[in-house]
C-alpha positions in Angstrom: -12.7 -21.1 24.5 -12.7 -17.5 23.7 -15.0 -15.3 22.3 -13.9 -12.7 19.7 -15.5 -9.5 18.9 -15.3 -9.3 15.0 -15.7 -5.6 14.0 -16.4 -5.1 10.3 -14.3 -7.1 7.8 -13.0 -6.7 4.2 -15.1 -9.2 1.7 -12.2 -10.9 0.1 -10.7 -13.8 1.3 -9.8 -12.5 5.1 -13.6 -12.6 5.5 -13.5 -16.2 5.2 -10.2 -17.5 6.4 -11.1 -15.4 9.9 -14.0 -17.0 10.7 -13.0 -20.2 9.8 -9.3 -19.6 12.2 -11.7 -18.6 15.0 -13.7 -21.6 15.2 -11.2 -24.4 14.0 -9.5 -23.4 17.4 -13.0 -24.1 19.4 -13.6 -20.5 20.0 -16.5 -18.3 19.0 -17.1 -14.4 18.1 -19.8 -12.2 17.3 -19.7 -9.5 14.7 -20.5 -5.7 14.9 -21.2 -4.2 11.6 -22.7 -1.0 10.5 -23.9 -2.6 7.3 -25.4 -5.6 7.1 -26.2 -5.6 3.4 -22.8 -5.0 2.4 -21.8 -8.6 3.3 -25.4 -10.2 2.3 -24.4 -8.4 -1.3 -20.6 -10.1 -1.4 -21.7 -13.4 -0.9 -21.9 -15.7 -4.1 -25.2 -17.3 -5.1 -25.7 -20.8 -3.6 -23.3 -20.5 -1.2 -25.5 -20.0 2.0 -24.7 -17.1 4.5 -21.8 -15.6 4.9 -19.1 -16.7 7.0 -19.2 -13.8 9.1 -23.0 -13.5 9.2 -22.7 -17.0 11.2 -21.4 -15.7 14.1 -22.7 -16.4 17.6 -24.5 -12.6 17.7 -24.9 -10.0 14.9 -24.9 -6.6 16.0 -25.6 -3.6 14.3 -23.6 -0.3 15.0 -22.4 2.6 13.7 -18.5 1.6 13.4 -17.6 4.9 11.7 -18.5 6.8 15.0 -15.9 5.5 17.3 -16.7 7.3 20.2 -20.4 6.1 20.1 -18.9 2.6 19.5 -16.9 2.1 22.3 -20.0 3.0 24.7 -21.8 0.4 23.0 -18.8 -2.1 23.0 -18.3 -1.5 26.7 -22.0 -2.3 27.0 -21.8 -5.3 25.3 -18.8 -6.6 27.1 -20.5 -6.5 30.2 -23.3 -9.0 28.9 -21.2 -11.3 26.3 -17.4 -11.2 28.1 -15.5 -10.5 25.1 -11.8 -11.9 25.3 -10.2 -10.5 22.1 -11.0 -7.9 19.4 -9.9 -8.2 15.7 -11.2 -7.1 12.1 -9.1 -7.3 8.2 -10.4 -4.3 7.3 -7.9 -1.4 7.4 -10.4 1.3 7.9 -11.7 -0.2 11.2 -8.1 -1.1 12.3 -7.8 2.0 14.7 -11.2 1.3 16.1 -10.3 -2.3 16.9 -7.3 -0.7 18.6 -9.5 2.0 20.8 -11.9 -1.1 21.6 -9.1 -3.4 23.0 -8.1 -0.3 25.1 -11.2 0.6 26.6 -12.0 -3.1 27.1 -8.7 -3.8 28.6 -8.3 -6.5 25.9 -4.8 -8.0 24.3 -4.1 -5.6 21.4 -1.8 -2.8 19.8 -2.1 0.5 21.0 -4.4 2.9 19.1 -1.4 5.6 18.9 0.7 2.4 17.0 -2.1 1.5 14.6 -3.2 5.1 13.9 0.7 5.6 12.7 0.7 2.7 10.5 -2.5 2.6 8.5 -2.3 6.5 8.0 0.4 6.7 5.0 1.6 10.4 6.3 2.4 9.2 10.2 4.2 6.2 9.0 6.7 8.3 6.9 6.9 11.0 9.4 7.3 8.1 12.2 9.9 5.8 10.0 12.1 9.4 8.8 12.5 10.3 12.5 13.9 6.7 13.5 16.2 6.4 10.4 13.9 3.7 9.1 15.1 4.0 4.8 12.4 4.9 2.7 11.8 7.3 -0.3 12.2 11.0 -0.5 8.4 12.4 0.6 6.5 15.7 0.7 3.2 16.0 2.4 1.1 18.4 0.5 -2.6 20.1 1.5 -3.2 20.7 -2.0 -2.2 20.8 -5.5 -0.5 23.7 -5.5 2.4 22.5 -3.0 2.4 19.8 -4.6 3.6 20.8 -7.9 6.0 23.4 -5.6 7.1 20.1 -3.7 7.4 17.8 -7.0 9.8 20.4 -8.4 11.9 20.0 -5.5 11.8 15.9 -5.4 12.1 15.8 -9.3 9.5 13.3 -11.5 8.9 10.7 -12.1 7.0 10.9 -8.4 4.3 8.7 -6.8 1.1 10.6 -5.7 -0.8 8.4 -3.2 -4.0 9.2 -0.7 -2.6 8.6 2.9 -5.7 6.8 4.0 -6.6 4.1 1.2 -6.2 0.7 0.5 -5.8 -2.0 -2.3 -3.5 0.3 -4.5 -6.7 2.7 -5.1 -5.9 6.5 -6.5 -1.8 5.7 -6.0 -0.7 6.9 -9.5 3.2 7.3 -11.1 3.3 10.7 -12.7 6.1 11.8 -14.9 5.1 15.9 -15.5 2.9 18.5 -13.6 0.2 17.9 -15.9 -0.1 14.1 -14.9 0.4 15.5 -11.2 -2.5 17.8 -11.3 -5.0 15.2 -13.0 -3.7 12.8 -9.9 -4.6 15.4 -7.7 -7.9 16.3 -9.3 -8.9 12.3 -9.0 -8.2 12.1 -5.2 -10.0 15.6 -4.4 -13.2 13.8 -6.3 -12.9 10.9 -3.7 -13.6 12.6 -0.6 -15.4 9.6 1.2 -14.0 6.1 1.2 -16.0 2.8 0.4 -16.9 2.6 4.0 -18.7 6.0 4.3 -15.6 7.6 6.2 -14.8 11.0 5.5 -11.0 11.1 3.9 -8.1 13.2 5.6 -6.9 15.6 2.3 -3.4 15.1 2.5 -1.5 14.1 -0.8 1.7 12.5 -0.1 4.4 12.5 -2.6 7.5 10.2 -3.0 10.0 9.6 -5.2 9.3 6.7 -7.6 11.5 4.0 -6.7 13.1 1.2 -8.5 13.5 -2.7 -8.0 11.7 -5.6 -7.2 8.9 -4.9 -4.1 8.3 -8.0 -1.7 6.4 -8.0 1.5 7.6 -9.2 4.7 5.3 -11.4 7.2 5.7 -11.0 10.8 4.0 -11.7 13.9 4.5 -9.2 17.0 3.6 -10.7 20.6 5.2 -10.5 24.0 7.2 -7.4 23.0 8.9 -9.6 20.2 8.4 -9.4 16.5 9.2 -13.1 14.5 9.5 -12.7 10.8 7.5 -15.7 9.2 8.8 -15.4 5.8 9.6 -12.9 2.7 6.6 -12.9 -0.5 8.0 -11.4 -3.9 5.2 -9.7 -6.0 4.6 -8.4 -9.5 3.0 -4.9 -10.2 1.6 -4.0 -13.4 -1.2 -1.6 -14.9 0.7 1.5 -15.2 0.9 4.1 -14.3 -1.4 2.5 -11.4 0.4 0.0 -9.5 -1.7 -3.7 -9.5 -0.3 -6.4 -7.7 -0.5 -8.9 -10.8 1.1 -12.1 -8.3 2.7 -13.1 -5.9 4.9 -16.0 -4.5 6.3 -17.4 -1.6 8.9 -17.9 -0.3 10.3 -14.9 -2.3 13.2 -16.0 -5.3 15.9 -14.0 -3.5 19.3 -15.3 -2.0 19.6 -15.2 1.7 21.5 -12.1 2.0 18.7 -10.0 0.3 16.1 -11.4 2.0 17.5 -11.1 5.4 18.0 -7.4 4.4 14.6 -7.2 3.5 13.5 -8.7 6.8 15.8 -6.3 8.8 14.2 -3.3 7.6 10.2 -4.7 8.2 11.3 -5.6 11.7 13.1 -2.1 12.0 10.0 -0.4 11.0 7.7 -2.3 13.0 9.8 -1.7 16.4 10.0 2.1 15.3 5.7 2.3 15.1 5.5 0.8 18.3 3.5 -2.2 17.2 2.9 -5.8 19.4 0.2 -8.2 19.8 -0.1 -7.7 16.0 0.2 -9.7 12.7 1.9 -7.1 10.1 2.3 -7.3 6.1 5.4 -4.8 5.6 6.0 -3.9 2.2 9.4 -3.1 0.5 11.4 -2.1 -2.2 14.6 -3.8 -2.8 16.6 -0.7 -4.7 19.9 -0.8 -5.7 20.5 1.6 -2.8 19.1 -0.9 -0.7 15.9 -1.8 0.6 13.2 1.2 1.3 10.2 0.9 3.0 7.1 1.4 1.2 4.5 0.7 3.9 3.0 -1.3 7.0 -0.1 -3.0 7.3 -0.8 -3.9 10.8 -3.0 -6.9 9.6 -2.3 -10.6 7.7 -1.7 -10.0 4.0 -4.6 -9.9 1.4 -4.8 -11.5 -1.8 -4.2 -14.9 -0.6 -0.6 -14.6 0.6 -1.9 -16.0 4.1 -2.8 -19.1 2.2 0.3 -19.5 0.4 2.5 -19.0 3.5 0.2 -22.0 4.9 0.7 -24.2 1.7 4.5 -24.3 1.9 5.1 -23.6 5.8 2.1 -25.2 7.4 2.0 -21.5 9.3 -1.7 -20.3 9.4 -1.6 -16.4 9.8 -5.2 -15.7 10.4 -4.7 -18.4 13.2 -1.8 -16.3 14.5 -4.0 -13.3 14.3 -6.3 -14.8 16.4 -4.3 -15.7 18.7 -2.4 -12.4 19.6 -5.9 -10.7 20.0 -6.7 -13.3 22.9 -3.3 -12.6 24.5 -2.0 -16.6 23.5 1.2 -17.4 22.0 1.1 -18.1 18.7 2.4 -21.5 17.1 4.8 -20.4 14.1 6.9 -23.4 14.1 6.8 -24.4 10.2 5.9 -27.8 9.4 6.8 -30.0 6.3 4.0 -30.0 3.9 5.9 -31.1 0.9 5.7 -27.8 -1.1 8.7 -26.1 -1.7 6.9 -22.7 -2.9 3.4 -21.3 -3.8 1.9 -18.5 -6.2 -0.6 -16.6 -7.2 -1.6 -15.0 -10.4 -4.7 -12.9 -11.0 -6.3 -12.1 -14.1 -7.2 -8.5 -14.8 -9.0 -6.7 -17.7 -7.8 -3.7 -19.8 -11.5 -3.7 -21.3 -15.0 -1.8 -20.7 -18.0 -4.4 -21.1 -19.8 -7.1 -19.8 -18.0 -10.9 -19.2 -19.5 -13.6 -21.5 -17.2 -16.2 -20.3 -13.7 -17.2 -19.6 -12.0 -19.7 -22.3 -9.7 -22.2 -21.0 -11.0 -23.3 -17.3 -11.3 -26.6 -17.6 -7.6 -27.1 -18.9 -6.7 -25.2 -16.3 -8.5 -26.9 -13.9 -7.2 -29.9 -14.7 -3.6 -29.3 -14.0 -1.9 -30.8 -11.0 -0.2 -28.2 -9.8 -3.4 -26.1 -9.2 -4.1 -25.4 -5.7 -7.4 -23.0 -6.5 -8.6 -21.6 -9.4 -11.3 -18.8 -8.9 -13.0 -16.9 -11.7 -15.5 -14.1 -12.0 -19.5 -15.4 -13.4 -20.4 -14.7 -16.8 -22.7 -11.6 -16.9 -20.6 -9.1 -14.5 -19.8 -5.9 -15.7 -16.1 -4.8 -15.9 -13.9 -2.2 -16.6 -10.0 -1.5 -17.1 -8.6 -2.4 -13.8 -6.9 0.7 -11.9 -6.1 -0.7 -8.6 -6.6 -4.2 -6.5 -10.4 -4.5 -6.6 -10.9 -5.3 -10.2 -9.4 -8.9 -10.4 -11.7 -11.4 -12.6 -10.1 -14.2 -10.6 -6.7 -16.1 -9.7 -4.9 -19.0 -10.1 -2.8 -20.4 -7.1 -0.1 -23.1 -7.8 2.2 -25.7 -6.0 5.4 -26.4 -6.5 7.0 -29.4 -4.6 10.7 -29.4 -5.7 11.7 -25.9 -5.8 11.1 -22.3 -6.9 8.7 -22.8 -10.0 5.5 -22.1 -8.7 5.5 -18.4 -9.8 6.1 -19.7 -13.8 3.8 -22.1 -13.4 1.0 -19.7 -12.1 1.5 -17.2 -15.1 1.7 -20.0 -17.3 -1.7 -21.0 -16.5 -3.1 -17.7 -16.5 -1.9 -17.2 -19.9 -4.2 -20.1 -21.0 -7.3 -18.5 -19.4 -9.0 -15.7 -22.1 -11.9 -13.8 -21.1 -14.8 -12.7 -23.5 -16.7 -9.6 -23.4 -19.6 -7.8 -24.8 -18.7 -4.2 -25.4 -20.5 -1.8 -23.4 -23.0 0.5 -25.6 -21.3 3.3 -27.2 -22.9 6.7 -25.7 -24.7 8.6 -28.5 -23.2 12.2 -29.2 
């Protein structure tokens, strides 16, 4: 039995999948957080304590101060004897890597993780290694961005280098839109976990073509491809993930090209002892690397993979953190494809209810149906943080899970009470 140290977490599905994976393998964990109430607030009524808060130990520490955190964890390690360290939250993956190094635990190097988590560093490393990506520029402010944009040419994508879930990523068509996108970044100097942001602006050429992700597991100096997931994008000029299907509906040659590009990127970044979720655009000129995330995929992609292959990427994450060889052998599940479609809103107001829920829930192809509760205040979606729910489906015959998920999603009709008008 191993003892895992969990440093913070997203509060979405991985915050439940990771504790489940730890316990199902017979391990235990200690949870460290700077804000216990963040997890208390995220739990749904009637569910009991959040799974992260059922840890053997729950420790309060300033997880945003890496130096102080390492000293604290070193003292705890002398008493509690940790065997591995993990997090599902991108903002704390560098702290996890620094902790592994300080405590002598398995894990990727801090340098590799920091290069993957910072989009500006990723672009530089991959460009030097010859991994294909978009033309790009790194800018210190709106003035530099305007000059770089004229050189690259519109349309462009404006990105923060250190935010997640598509936050403040925007397509821009001209200098005015670029100015507004840069202003939005400047007005968001601290991320959702209270960490100061890096003010660098990343400009990239707008890539065309379908987007996929490659799910990999690296251990012992080798990287193994578990599969390729496709995705649909909406919400322009934002880039909101509206759905996923595993395996991707690609021919073998194209899937192989995507996988090979991901392998090159993971190797160039020097990542090992880690599960990665690498996003790639399949352009007319070939695959182009979007980003490498050194943690299991979010948005329930790990569950899509598990339903089809039997491979549990959350368990693989635990295994490599402990220095164990993960079980990546596919098993017959009876499912040929699995998909998820997300319910979004373009309305600002209060959710009254969602019609059609009973009909959708009764369908035999539905694996999951999760919907927001009435009374929730909603706004028009601008990132992956504003879903109203999702439907997940399985196809036991072939690659029809996406079509089924999208068809059922269309039968869900949110009803809103509009926000009161603000007096002039």
